[in-house]
Every structure is written in structure tokens, then in C-alpha cells.
C-alpha positions in Angstrom: 95.8 48.4 123.8 98.1 50.4 121.7 97.4 54.1 121.6 98.4 56.3 118.8 98.8 60.1 119.0 96.4 62.0 116.7 97.0 65.7 116.5 94.0 67.9 117.3 93.1 70.5 114.7 94.4 73.9 115.5 91.1 75.7 115.6 92.8 79.1 116.2 94.4 78.9 112.8 91.4 77.5 110.8 90.3 79.7 107.9 86.7 80.9 107.9 84.3 81.6 105.1 84.4 85.1 103.6 82.9 87.8 105.7 81.9 91.4 105.0 82.8 93.7 107.9 82.7 97.4 108.7 85.9 98.9 110.0 85.5 101.4 112.8 89.1 102.5 113.8 92.8 101.7 113.7 94.8 100.2 116.5 98.1 101.7 117.5 99.9 99.1 115.3 98.0 100.4 112.2 95.6 97.5 111.8 91.9 98.1 111.1 89.4 97.1 113.8 86.1 95.6 113.1 83.7 93.4 115.1 82.2 90.0 114.4 79.9 88.1 116.7 81.0 90.2 119.7 84.7 89.8 119.1 87.3 92.3 117.9 88.8 91.5 114.5 92.1 93.0 113.5 92.6 93.5 109.7 95.9 94.7 108.4 95.5 97.0 105.4 91.9 98.1 106.3 90.9 101.7 107.2 88.2 103.2 109.3 84.9 103.8 107.5 85.6 101.0 105.0 83.5 97.9 104.3 85.9 95.1 103.6 85.7 91.4 102.6 88.0 89.3 104.8 88.8 85.8 105.8 89.6 85.0 109.5 93.1 83.5 109.8 93.4 83.3 113.6 90.6 83.0 116.2 91.2 83.5 119.9 88.8 83.7 122.8 88.6 87.5 122.8 89.8 88.5 119.3 90.4 87.3 115.8 92.8 88.3 113.0 91.7 88.4 109.4 93.2 88.7 105.9 92.0 91.5 103.8 90.5 90.1 100.5 88.8 93.1 99.0 87.8 96.7 99.9 84.1 96.9 99.1 83.7 100.5 100.2 86.9 102.5 100.4 87.8 105.3 102.8 88.2 108.8 101.4 91.6 108.7 103.1 92.8 105.6 101.1 95.6 106.4 98.6 97.5 104.3 96.1 100.8 103.1 97.6 103.8 104.7 95.9 106.1 101.7 96.2 105.7 98.8 93.7 106.9 96.4 96.4 104.4 97.5 99.0 102.1 94.5 98.7 104.8 92.0 99.6 107.6 93.9 101.4 107.4 94.1 105.2 109.2 97.5 105.4 106.2 99.8 105.4 102.5 99.1 106.4 100.6 102.4 106.1 101.4 103.6 102.5 97.7 103.1 101.7 96.7 105.9 104.2 97.0 109.6 103.3 100.0 111.1 105.1 98.0 113.7 107.1 95.6 110.9 108.2 98.6 108.8 109.2 99.9 111.6 111.5 96.5 112.3 112.9 96.1 108.6 113.7 99.5 108.3 115.4 98.9 111.5 117.5 95.5 110.1 118.6 96.9 106.6 119.4 99.7 108.2 121.5 97.3 110.3 123.6 94.9 107.5 124.0 97.5 105.0 125.3 99.0 107.5 127.8 95.5 108.4 129.0 94.5 104.8 129.4 97.5 103.5 131.3 98.7 106.6 133.1 95.3 108.0 133.7 96.3 111.5 132.7 96.3 114.0 129.9 99.2 116.3 129.0 98.7 120.0 129.8 99.8 120.8 126.3 99.8 118.8 123.1 102.5 120.2 120.9 102.7 120.3 117.1 103.9 117.1 115.4 107.6 117.1 114.4 107.7 116.0 110.8 109.4 116.4 107.4 109.2 114.8 104.0 107.1 111.6 104.0 109.3 110.0 101.2 113.0 109.3 100.8 113.9 110.2 104.3 115.6 107.1 105.5 119.4 107.6 105.6 120.2 104.1 106.9 118.8 100.7 106.2 119.7 97.1 106.5 118.9 94.9 103.5 118.7 91.1 103.9 120.1 88.6 101.4 118.9 85.1 100.5 120.8 82.6 98.3 118.7 80.2 96.3 120.7 76.9 96.0 118.7 75.8 92.9 119.0 79.0 90.8 122.3 80.2 92.4 120.7 83.6 92.6 121.1 85.9 95.6 118.1 88.1 96.4 118.6 91.5 98.1 115.7 93.2 99.8 113.6 93.3 103.0 111.8 90.6 104.9 108.2 90.0 104.1 105.7 90.9 106.7 105.7 88.3 109.6 108.0 86.1 107.6 111.7 85.3 107.1 111.3 85.3 103.3 113.3 88.0 101.5 111.4 90.2 99.1 113.7 91.2 96.3 113.4 95.0 95.6 114.7 97.3 92.9 114.0 100.5 94.8 112.7 101.8 98.1 110.4 104.8 98.4 111.4 105.7 102.0 115.2 105.4 101.6 117.1 108.4 100.5 117.3 108.6 96.7 121.1 107.9 96.5 120.6 104.7 98.6 117.5 103.6 96.7 119.2 104.2 93.4 122.1 102.0 94.4 120.1 98.9 95.0 119.8 97.4 91.4 123.5 97.8 90.6 124.5 96.5 94.0 122.2 93.4 93.6 123.7 92.8 90.2 127.2 93.0 91.5 126.6 90.6 94.4 125.3 88.0 91.9 128.6 88.2 90.0 130.6 87.1 93.1 131.8 83.5 93.3 131.5 83.7 97.1 127.9 85.0 97.2 126.9 82.1 99.5 129.0 83.7 102.2 127.1 87.0 102.0 124.9 88.2 104.9 123.0 91.4 105.4 124.0 94.7 103.7 123.9 98.0 105.6 123.5 101.1 103.5 124.2 104.5 105.1 124.1 108.0 103.7 126.3 110.0 106.1 127.2 113.7 105.8 130.6 112.5 104.5 129.4 110.1 101.8 127.7 106.8 101.2 128.8 103.8 103.2 128.1 100.1 102.3 128.9 97.5 104.9 128.7 94.0 103.6 128.5 91.2 106.2 130.4 88.0 105.2 130.4 84.6 107.0 133.8 83.6 105.5 136.6 85.3 103.6 136.0 86.2 100.0 138.4 85.4 97.1 140.9 88.1 95.9 138.9 88.3 92.7 135.6 89.0 94.5 137.3 91.6 96.7 138.7 93.3 93.6 135.3 93.4 92.0 133.8 95.0 95.1 136.6 97.5 95.4 136.2 98.5 91.7 132.5 98.9 92.2 133.0 101.1 95.3 135.5 103.3 93.5 133.3 103.7 90.4 130.3 104.7 92.6 132.4 106.8 94.9 131.4 104.6 97.9 133.0 103.6 101.2 132.7 99.9 100.8 133.5 97.8 103.9 133.5 94.1 104.6 132.6 93.0 108.1 133.1 89.4 109.4 131.4 87.4 112.1 133.8 88.9 114.7 132.9 92.4 113.7 136.4 92.9 112.2 136.2 95.3 109.2 138.2 95.8 106.0 137.8 98.9 103.8 137.8 98.0 100.1 137.1 101.5 98.8 136.9 105.0 100.1 139.4 106.7 102.5 138.8 104.5 105.5 137.2 107.2 107.6 134.1 106.7 109.9 130.7 108.0 108.8 129.4 111.0 110.7 126.4 113.4 110.8 126.2 116.9 112.0 123.7 118.4 114.4 122.6 122.0 113.8 126.0 123.2 112.9 129.2 121.8 111.6 131.0 121.9 114.9 128.8 119.2 116.5 129.9 116.2 114.6 128.9 112.7 115.6 130.9 109.8 114.2 129.5 106.3 114.3 130.3 102.8 113.2 128.4 99.8 111.8 126.2 98.5 114.5 126.0 101.8 116.4 122.4 103.1 116.7 121.5 106.4 115.0 118.2 108.0 114.1 117.5 107.2 110.5 115.5 110.4 109.7 118.1 113.2 109.6 115.7 116.2 109.4 113.3 115.0 112.1 116.2 114.1 114.3 117.5 117.7 114.0 114.1 119.0 115.1 113.7 116.4 117.9 117.1 117.3 119.4 116.4 121.0 119.3 113.0 120.6 120.9 114.4 118.3 123.7 117.0 121.0 124.5 114.4 123.7 124.4 112.1 121.8 126.7 114.8 121.0 129.3 116.3 124.5 129.0 119.6 123.4 130.7 121.5 126.2 132.6 125.2 126.5 133.1 125.1 125.7 136.8 122.9 122.5 136.3 123.8 118.8 136.1 121.9 116.9 133.4 121.7 113.1 133.2 121.2 111.5 129.8 120.3 107.9 130.0 120.5 105.6 126.9 122.7 108.3 125.4 124.1 106.2 122.5 126.9 108.1 120.7 125.8 111.5 122.2 122.9 112.5 120.0 121.3 114.5 122.9 124.3 114.7 125.2 126.5 116.9 123.0 123.8 119.5 122.2 122.8 119.6 125.9 126.5 120.1 126.9 126.7 123.1 124.5 124.4 125.0 126.9 127.3 125.0 129.5 125.5 122.5 131.8 127.4 119.5 133.1 126.1 116.4 131.3 126.5 112.8 132.3 125.7 110.4 129.5 125.1 106.7 130.3 124.8 103.9 127.8 124.6 100.1 128.0 126.8 99.4 124.9 130.5 99.9 125.7 131.5 100.6 122.1 129.0 103.5 121.9 130.2 104.9 125.3 133.7 105.1 123.8 132.4 106.6 120.6 130.4 109.2 122.5 133.5 110.3 124.5 135.5 110.7 121.3 132.6 112.7 119.7 132.6 115.1 122.7 136.4 115.4 122.6 136.3 116.2 118.9 133.6 118.9 119.5 135.7 120.5 122.2 133.2 119.8 125.0 134.8 119.2 128.4 131.8 119.3 130.7 130.3 116.0 129.4 131.3 112.6 130.7 130.2 109.1 129.5 129.8 105.9 131.5 128.8 102.3 130.8 126.0 100.8 132.9 123.3 98.2 132.8 120.3 100.5 132.7 117.9 97.6 133.6 119.7 97.1 137.0 119.8 99.1 140.2 121.7 102.3 139.6 121.7 103.6 143.2 125.4 102.7 143.8 126.8 104.1 140.6 129.6 106.6 141.3 128.4 109.0 138.6 124.8 109.3 139.9 125.1 112.2 142.4 122.9 115.3 142.1 120.7 115.6 139.1 118.8 118.7 138.2 117.3 117.6 134.9 117.1 114.3 133.0 116.7 113.0 129.4 116.0 109.4 128.5 115.8 107.8 125.1 115.3 104.1 125.6 114.8 101.2 123.2 111.3 99.8 122.6 111.3 98.0 126.0 111.2 101.4 127.7 112.9 102.5 130.9 110.8 101.0 133.7 113.7 100.1 136.0 115.5 103.5 135.5 112.3 105.4 136.3 112.1 103.7 139.7 115.2 105.8 140.7 113.4 109.1 140.2 112.2 109.1 143.8 115.8 109.4 144.9 117.1 111.7 142.2 114.1 114.1 142.0 115.2 116.0 138.8 113.1 119.1 138.3 112.3 118.2 134.7 112.4 115.0 132.6 112.2 114.6 128.9 111.3 111.1 127.8 111.9 110.3 124.1 110.1 107.1 123.2 109.9 104.8 120.1 107.1 102.7 121.6 103.9 104.4 122.9 103.0 101.4 124.9 106.2 101.4 127.0 105.9 105.2 127.3 102.4 104.8 128.7 103.5 102.2 131.2 106.5 104.2 132.3 104.4 107.4 132.6 102.4 105.7 135.3 105.6 105.2 137.3 106.8 108.7 136.8 103.5 110.3 137.8 103.3 108.3 141.0 106.7 109.8 142.0 105.4 113.3 142.1 105.6 114.5 138.5 103.0 116.1 136.1 102.9 115.5 132.4 103.3 119.0 131.0 103.9 118.5 127.2 103.6 115.7 124.7 104.3 115.6 121.0 104.3 113.1 118.2 107.6 112.8 116.4 106.9 111.3 112.9 110.3 109.6 112.5 109.0 106.8 110.2 106.3 108.1 107.8 104.4 105.3 105.8 104.7 102.9 108.8 102.8 102.5 112.0 105.9 103.2 114.1 105.8 106.4 116.0 108.3 108.3 118.1 107.1 110.7 120.7 108.5 113.2 123.3 107.0 113.9 126.7 108.0 116.5 129.3 107.4 115.8 133.0 108.0 118.3 135.7 108.2 117.8 139.4 105.1 119.1 141.2 106.1 121.8 143.7 
């Protein structure tokens, strides 16, 4: 007998009837938490203390997710989002929450995650490092999408949990010069004959001007290049084309690299498209100063800076007179960090390339380590922390952009004889659930 396949309905994705739920708290990703029939329900956009009307969109064995339909009883901490694109753009997700409440939530989430996974509390919870909640972002990558039917190219951010591009006219968290550039830039891109070849657009406000890096998948015509060059000159921009091989061509500006200064003008960090930098200049300044203060490096000490990037922490640490070893997994950033140190006249800092997820025990640069700083990506630094037992630095500053990986790595650090002395929230990304943090661990004597 012939058998025909009949797909089973995906019950986990079936929509429910409308429900009215009471929200009790936020999770560390900024979603409201409610309960329905003994299960946790995660509701993006909902706030603690609210009664909301929702529809379940995903049902699992232990939890569900729901779409917010209506706020029936609003929280006193709910505010009107400042950005007109907030409802559709995936760039921010907490603009509906008062800024002080945002920071209180993030600080609480950080402490709860560390306490849960590392089974410890910091001896001292320090003040949050923060600055302006708006127009702070000095670098952003905008996506493009070409509509084959209308021949229109959209410039904006991805929608939440989607590859769709939300076309924007402004951005409330980008610096005002960058935000103000968006409409004119979008208009220009739509005048190009080769707009189908356009990829993402990287906007940067550096200390030496505004840089626009336009990714292209194939060469543009001379006329298009002339249009772009004229635009760059009229707006006083450094406009750069970058192809699929990362080769660049400067169409306007003086061809120099962007840079930012730390603390004073003699600590200048140059960077290139693709190099990681902290996007919040004011908070980065405060974060670097606090990290150096916490470590308090001395002239006779050797400091290891893992995931050092272009030298954001390495150079200020080296200015103390200590010997600094910076290690990074991206070769181009290792080379840039070395040039930045040379430019700043720092000769007691060296940079090396290494796979920081691998065994480091045989690396020639390892040696004696008095103090350590790590600033890993979201995945954390689990493998690197396993080497602490051998190195035994007296103090370790961990700068984290993911509280979950910090909590996991803290457990490893504590098991190797360290105590958590200080912890602080670093509000690098206001209006979003993302939080940076800094923790100081010291070796128990």
C-alpha cells in the first residue's frame, strides 16, 4: 500500500487565544516574565507590574513565548520610546523603560547571574559607569536591501529576529552627525546605477572626522564613483569603498585612518574597517580608567592583556611603566596595536597573535604574570581561565559584554583560589538589554 507523508502540525508554533497575564519581572535579555498554567511566559516589550494582553507564539515543555498585543495596566516606569522606528527596528529593545529603571534592572540581572552560577557575591558593588542615554553610538553598521520590483534600495537596521531591513531616517542612539547623515546618504545610494552591488554601510565618528565605508560586491562605474566622491567632499567625509577582498579605495578625504584618543591626546588609537572598537566613547574612557585603577599596575610588574584588540587597555596600562603583553586572535588588530604603541612612544608593551580558545601553556610570551586583564567577546574566556592555576596573577580584571559567560567563567576563576572583590555595571548600550560589566578578582592569600 502506498504511503504518503503528511506533515505533523508544529504545536510549538501554534497561536493561542488571547490571554491576560501579570508580568512579575524582566529576564536578563529584557523580556517580561509572566506565568500561565505553571509555565514561564517570556513577553518582549512587557514590564514588571503590568497586566498585558498577549498571544502565545511558541510553546515548549517548560516555557512559552508570547507576542504583546496590549498593555492593559502600564507600569509607572513605562515611557514613550523616543525613536519613531522603535516598533519595527531591531536595534534597540528597552526604549519603553525609564533609563534609571533600565540601569537598575541590568545591575540586578548581573548580580543575580553571577550569584546563581558562581555561588558568590562581590565584596563591593561599585557605581554604574554611564553617560548620556541618547546619541552615544559613534559607530554603526547599516544594512541595505534592494527591491527588484521598485528598484529602490533601503538603508537601515535589521528587524528584530528577522533578516528584513527596516528603512530608517534617523537613529536616536547614534551620534547626531551620523544620524543626520542617514537621509542624504540613502538618497545618494538610490541615485547610483550600480546600487544592486551595494552591501552594508559602516558609519564611524572618529576623533579625526566622519568615515563612511561602503561595501561593494562588484566594481562601480566611474560615474557612480564620481557621485560618491562629490558627496563625500560636500559633506566633508572620508568616503571609502571596500570590496569582497577587503581592499579599500578612498574616494574623498585625506586617506588617513580613523582614530580615537584615550584620556589625553598622546594616547591615540588608530583602527580600520572591521577592527573592533567600543562604540560608546565616553563610557569607554571611564571603563579604561577604572580598569587601570583597579589593577593598579606598578613599574616592576608584568601585566597580561588577553583579547587586547588594538590596544584599548594595553596602552593605558603600559603608561604606568609596567611591562604589558597584549594578545589577540585577529592578526590585523595585533599589527595595528603594535603601530599604536609605537606611535604613542610606548616601548614596554608587546603584542602577539594567538588562538585564545586553545592551550596557551607553550606560548613563548607567557612567562611570569603579576596581573591580568581580559576583555573577551560574548563567548567569554573559559579556555583562557583554565590557565590561571599555572599563572597565578595577583589580580584579574574581567571586562565582559555577556553576563552569562562572565557568570560561567567566574565559577572557574573562583575554583582556582580567587575571590570576587568588586563588580560594576558598565552601561555601554543604553536603550538596549545589552550590558557590559567589570569584575575584579584577587588571589586569596
